[in-house]
N, C-alpha and C positions, 0 to 999 in steps of 0.2 A: 437467343434460342427460341423464345416465344414467337418472334417475328418470322423466323424461318419456318416454324410449324404452321403459322397462319398462311404464309405464302404457299407452302406445300398443300395445305388444305384447299385454298382457293383454286390452285392449279388442278388438283384432283377433281374438284366439283365441276370446274369448267370443262375438263376433258370428258367427264361422265355425262354432262348435259349436252355436249355437242352432237347434233344429229348427223347420221350418215345419209347422204343423198339417196333417195329411193331408187334412182336409176343407176347408181354406181355399181360397177361390176363387182361381184362377190370375190373376196380374197380367199384363195385356197386355204383350208384349215380353219377359217374363222366362221363361227356360227352366226347366222343372221335370221331374223324373222321374216314373215312373208312380205313386210313392207321394206325390207332391206335394211332395217335398223339393227345395229349391232346388239347382240345379247352379251351381257357381261357375266363372266363366271370367275372362278378362283384365279385364273391367269390374267384377268383384266382388272376392272375396278368394280367390285361387287357393291350392291346397294347397301349392304351392312357397313362397308367401309365408308361410304358416303355419309351414312347416318352417324357413324362414329365420329367422323371428322366434323360434321355439322354440330353435333351435340357435345363434343368433347368427352364422350364416354363410350365404353364398349356396350354392345347390345346385351340386354339382360337375357338370361336363360329362361325358357318357358317352364322347365321342370326344375324346381328347387325344393328344398325341405319345407318351405312355406306352402308351395302348391301341391306337394306330394299327397296322394290319397292318405288321409289320416288313418284309415284302417290298415294300410300297409305298415305305417310307422308303429302301430300297436302290436304287430306280429313279433313274437320272440320264439327262438328255437334253440334251447340251451344245448342240445346235443352237438350242435356245430357253432356254439357261441364263442365268447371271448377267450375261454380257457383253451379251446381248440386252436384258435388263431394264434394265441401265445405259444402253444406247443409247436405250431408250424414255424414260428420265428426262431425258436430254440433249435429245431431240427436244422434249419439253414445255417445257424451259427456253427453247429457241430460239423456239418458238411464242409464248411469253409475253413475248418481247422481251429475253431474257437474252443476255449476250455470251459468245461462245466464239471461239477462234481459227479458226473455220470457220463456214460459213453453213448447212450441212446435214449430216445423218447419212447416210452411204452404207452401206446394209445389204447387205453381201456375205456374210452368214452362212448364207443358205438358198437353195436352188434354186427360187425362186418367180419364174418367168419373167415373168408379167404384171405383178407388182409392180415388176419392174425395167424395165418399159416395152415388153416384147415384145407385138406386136399379135396378137389372136386370128386363127386360120385361118378365113376367111370361110365356107367350106362347112360346117365343123363347127358354127359358130354358127347358120347358116341351118337346118340339120336340127334342132338342138335347139330353136330358136325355133318351128319348125313343129310339133314334138312338143308343146311347151308350150302353144301357142296355135293349135290346129288350124284356126281360122277363116282363118288366113293361107294355108292351102292353096289358097284361091280367088284369092290375090293374084298378079298378073302380075309382081310384083317378085322372086319367088323362082323359081329355075331348076327345070326338071322333074325333074332327077336328084335334087335335094334333096327334092323333094316325094315322089318314089317311095320314098326311104329312110324318110322320116318316116311315110308311110302304112303301110309294112311294120312298122315298130317299133310304131306305135299299134295295129295289128291284133293284135300279140302282148301288148298290155296289157289288163288287165281294164277293161271299159267303154270301151275305146279311149282311155284317159286315162293320161297320165304320172303322175298323182296317185294311181294305185292301187298296192297292193302287187304285186310280182312274186313268182314262186316264189323260195324261199330261194336256189336255185342261180343265179337270174337269168332274164331273159326268154329263152325257148327260141330264137327266131329270131336273137337276138344271140349266143347260145352257138354256134349253127350257123355264123354269119358268122365268129366267132373261129376255129373249127375249120378253116374253109376258108382263112382267112388264114394259119394255122400251116402247113397243107399247102403253100401257095404259097411261104411264106417258106423252108420246109425242103425245097423242091424235091421234093415228092411223098411225104415221110414221112407216113404216115397219122395222122390226128387224129380221135378220137371226141368228138363234141360233148357227150356225156354225161359226159365227164371234164373239162369246162370249168365253172368256177365263177366267176361275177361277184363282185367284192369291193369294199369301200369303200376304194379305193386299194390299192396292193400291200401296204401295211402290215397291213391287216386279214387278208389271206390268209396272210401270213407268221406272224402271231401265232396264227391258227387252226390252222395245221399244227403249230406248236410245241406248242400245247395237247394235240394228239393224242399227241405224242411223249414228253412229260415224264412220267416215272413212277419208281417205285422209291425206296428209302431208303438212306442211307449210301453204301457203295461201289457199290450197284446203282442209284444215282440217275443219271438221264439226263445225259450230258455233251453239250454242243452246241459243235462246233468252228466258230469264226468267225475271219475274217481280221483281222489287226491291221496297219494301221489298219482300222477297221470303221465302218459307219454305226450310230450309237448306238441305233437301234431294236432291234438285236439284243441288245446288252448289257442294255438296259432290259427287254425282254420276258423274257430269261433270268432276270433278277433278280426280276421280278414273279411268274414261274411257279415260282421256287425251284429252277431247274435249275442245272447246273454249267457255267460258262463255260470253254471250252477254247480258248486262244489259239494260233493259228499265224501266224507273221510273214511278211509279203510281203517280197520282196527289193528294197529301195530302190535298191541299186547296180545292179540289172538292170531298171530302169524298173518297179518294183513287181511283178515277175513272181511267179507262184506256183510254189514249188519243192516237188516231191512228197516230197523227203527231209525237208523241214520238217514236212510233214503226218505222216509216220511218227514223227518225234521227238515232236511234240505228242500224237499218239495214244497212244504207248507211255507217256509221262509221265502222261497223264490216267488211264490204266487203274489206276494205283496208288490213286486215290481216287474214281473214278466209272466209269460205263459209257458211253463215247462211243457215241452212236447216230445223231447228226445231223452232216452236213457242210454248212455254208453257204458259198456262193460269191456274190460280187457282180461281175458282168461285163456291161458295162464297170464299172470300179471307182469306188466312192464311199467315201472322199474322194480316192482316189489317181489316178483318171483313166486307168488302164491298160486295155488290151484284151488278153485272154488269147488266146494262139495255139491253133490246133486241137490241136497236139501236147500242149500243157499240159492242155487239157480232157480229152484221151484218158487222160493219166496220172492225172488226178484221178478220172475215172470208174473206171479200173482199180483204183485204191486203194480207192474206195468199194465196189466189187464184192468185193475181197479181204477187206475188214474188215466187210462187211455193214452199211454205213452208208446211212441215208436221205439223199438229196441234195436240198438246197434251192437252186435257181438263181435269184438275183435278177437279172433281165434287163431292168429298167425303162429302161435307157439304150441299148437295142439299136439305136435309130435314131441315136444320138449317137456316131459314129465319125468322127474327123477326120484321123488320120494316114494318109497315102497307102499305107503298107505294112501297114496293119492292116485286119482284116475281122472283123465279128461272126459268131461261130459259136454257134448255140444248143446248149445241152447235150443237148437231145432229139435233134437231128439227128446230132450226133457219136455219141451213144449208139446210135442206129439203125445208123450206119455201122460200128460196132464188131462188129456181128453179133448173131444171135438170142440167143446165150448171155448177152450183156449186156442187150440191148434188152428181153428178156422177163423179166428178173429184177431189175435195179436199180430201186429205188423212187425216183421223181423228182417233185418239184413245182417248176414254174417260174412266174415271176410277171412281170406287165407292168402298165402304168399309163397313165392319161391325163395324169399330172402332168408327165412329162418328154418326151423325144423332141423333135419340132418343134412340138407343140401347146402344151405347158406349161399345160394346164388343171388346175391344182392344186385349185381350189375345187370342181370337180365331184365330186371324190373317186371317180373311176371306176377300175376295175382288173379284172384277172382272174388266175386261176391255172389251170394245166393239171396234172393229176396222172396219173402213169404207174405201172402195176404196184401200185396200192394194193389191199390185200386187200378183197374185196367187203363183208365184214362191217364192216370199218373204214370203208369208204366210206359205209355207211349211218350209222355213228356221226358221220362228218363232216357229213352232211346234217342230222342231228339237232342237232349243235352250231351249225351255221349258221342253223337255223330259229329259234333263240333270239333272234337279232337281226333276225328277220323277213326282211329283204331289204336289199341295198345300194341306195343312192339310184338311182332309175330314170332320172333325168336324167343321172347319171354313166354308167349303162349305155348310154344313147343316145349319149353322147359317145364311149364306147369303141367302139361300133359303127361310127361314122364313121371312126375311126382304122384299124380293120381292114377297112373296106369303103369306101375313098376313091373319088373319081371316076376312071373309066377313060378311056383316050385317046379313045374314041368318044362321050363324054358332054360336055354343054355346059360343065360347071364345071371340066373337067380343066385347061385352060390356066392359069386363075387359081390353082387349087389348086397345081399344079406349081410355078408361079412363087413363090408364097408359101412353100411348103415349102423350095424350094431357097434362097430368100433367108435364111430362118431358119438352116438348117444351114450355109450358106456363111458367114454372119456369125459363127456360133459357132466354126467352124474358124479363121477369121481371128483371133478373140479368144483362142482357145487358143494359137495361135502367138505372138501379141503378149505374152500373159502369161508364157510361158516365156522369151521373149527378154529382156524387161525385168528380170524377177526374177533370172534366171541371171547377169546382168551386175552385180548388186549384191554388194559384198564381204560375206561371211558369210551368203549365201543360196544354196541349191542347189535348183533346181526341175527336176524331171524333165519330159519332154515330156508335154503333156496330150493323150494319144492319143484319149480319148473322155470321155463323161459331161459334167459341167458345172462341174468344180472343179479347182483346183490345190491341191497339198498340199506347199508348199515346206518344206524343212528350214532352220531359222534358227539361227545361232550366238548364244547368250546368254552374255555374259561371266560369269565366276565371281562378280564383285561383285554383279551383278543376281540371280544364282541365290541367293546368300546373303540378299539383301534379300527375295526372294520367300519363302524359308524362314522368315525372321523374321516375315513377315506371315501365315504359315500358308497359303500358296497355291502352286500350281505355277508354275515360272518362266515358262512360255509363257502362263499366265493373266495374270501381271503384265505381260508384253510386250503382250498384246492389249488390256488395260485402258489402258495408256499410249498405245498407238496410237489407241484410240478417243477418249481424253480430249484428245489433242493434234491429231488430224487429222479426227475424226468418222467414221473408217472402222471398221466393225463386221465383224470376222472371228472365227472360232471357234478357240480354242487346240487344238493337236494332242492334248493330254492328254485331251480329251473323246472322242477317237476311238481312243486307244491308240497307243503308239509304243514303240520299243525304248528301254530304260533309257539315259539320258544323251543322248538326242536330243530336239530340240524342233521343233515344226512349227506351222503354222496352216492352216486350210482357208478358202479363199475361192472364191466362185462367179465364173464368167466371164460371167455374164448381163448386167451393166450394158451400156448402149450403148457403142459403140466410143470415143466422146468421153469419157464418164464413166469407162470402164474405164482409159483412158490416164491420166487425172487421178489415179484411185485408185492405180494402180501407181507413178506418179511420187511420190505422197505416201508410199507405203510405202517406196520407195527412200530418199527424203530422211529419213524418220523412222528407218529402220534405221541409216543412217550416223550420224545424230545420237545414237541410242541407244548405238552402239558407242563413239563419242567420249566421251560422258558417263560411260561405264563403263571408260574408258581401255583399250579393246581394239582399236581400229582398226589400230594398227601392230604388234600382237602376232601372231606366227605362228599361235597357237592359234585365231585368229578364223576359220580355215577350218572349214567344217562337216565332219562326219564323212563319209568316202568309203566 
């Protein structure tokens, strides 16, 4: 066998090295170079095959785990991590007729409203449909206020088509509508539309701003202060950019409030190994669901002013406030009310999105950011950076325009729009309350009130026996818990370790987006599973089974 392989190799090499006469007539269908020499491709004898035959081994890949960018390897994104992959495998088993102790997988891992059954807002879809297929502008089935908005958007698009590129900053008339919306939201605080940038969801804007801010080496490397628990976009972007993650912990015993003393602690500790330059805030909170008070925001902005920090305010859940004693305050409005000394100096970028709120239009990937007090030369660099990706999806920009420019009381679509919006937000408020009530009644689970956003982040007691089992398996205890929950009930939630948590505490994040009926079933299954989990690990009667206060 070895002799046959050697003969074949010599034959292959001889054929590969045999020259074609330069004056030979070209054979139809065969590629030749200018000298008439044959070019070998996949149908002939490629050079790689020659090398493999000569060396007795296959050509090595250029890109391997050893040569992969180490910053990419450092990226983790728990929301679509191993638990979700496992959930997909179980779904396929069920679809193929496999047997499980449940009939469906309930994906409560991500804030994808429409996937959970939420219906689109009619007016938004009407405007986007008209922009996408302008022939519908002649149809009597569409209201005039939707047509007016669609015509205005199309006039701002090249060739009056949603299929054309926009400016990298976004369609001008949409940026103007966003500025007007911000002024109205913030009760007259001025907004310059030239400081508005349309983005591919809020995530695109957040990463773009971080790209501007990350610099330096060693102790001069940019430190980015993020809340713990946090939305994993932040830790993933920090890892990819090679910045330094600076954790500050939210106060779970005080409904996940932000304590300025904790900011000072984290800042001073970080200065020993990096240069903190950025302070990220998520309000309302993801995954924690808290709504920060105006006093808290003032304290944060004063801290940023004193320490010369760039503030990034993630405000994508600004419409999602459910607790009657809570109110959304934009960082920009609070900054303005603190006076010119603050408003004219603190650098601020705030972010919004089509994906959350009452519309839940995740798939459009629409969003915007407003920047305040950015150096003009840096702003030019931002425009340059954004131009590399040409422009955000124009359909997403159109969807964003409807959110900031909804029907007014004197327009024909107002009644239906108002009814649909109130229905969505009212249902979310009811589900937020239901989630807290059921989970808080379970032994070994503590769930803070879901004041806003779309998630609960309950603390769960995991008995020492289960903790040791998880360590033996090389995984976090809350990962083991969530895997067991998925395998026994079909419920997919995300372990708290993917968001960050204080040492010795365990959590999971779940969305409150399923329908009320399905959410009640989900919560009851979690309750029953948790009690069973404690019994199996001999912890139900132990006093230690109480979660940390």
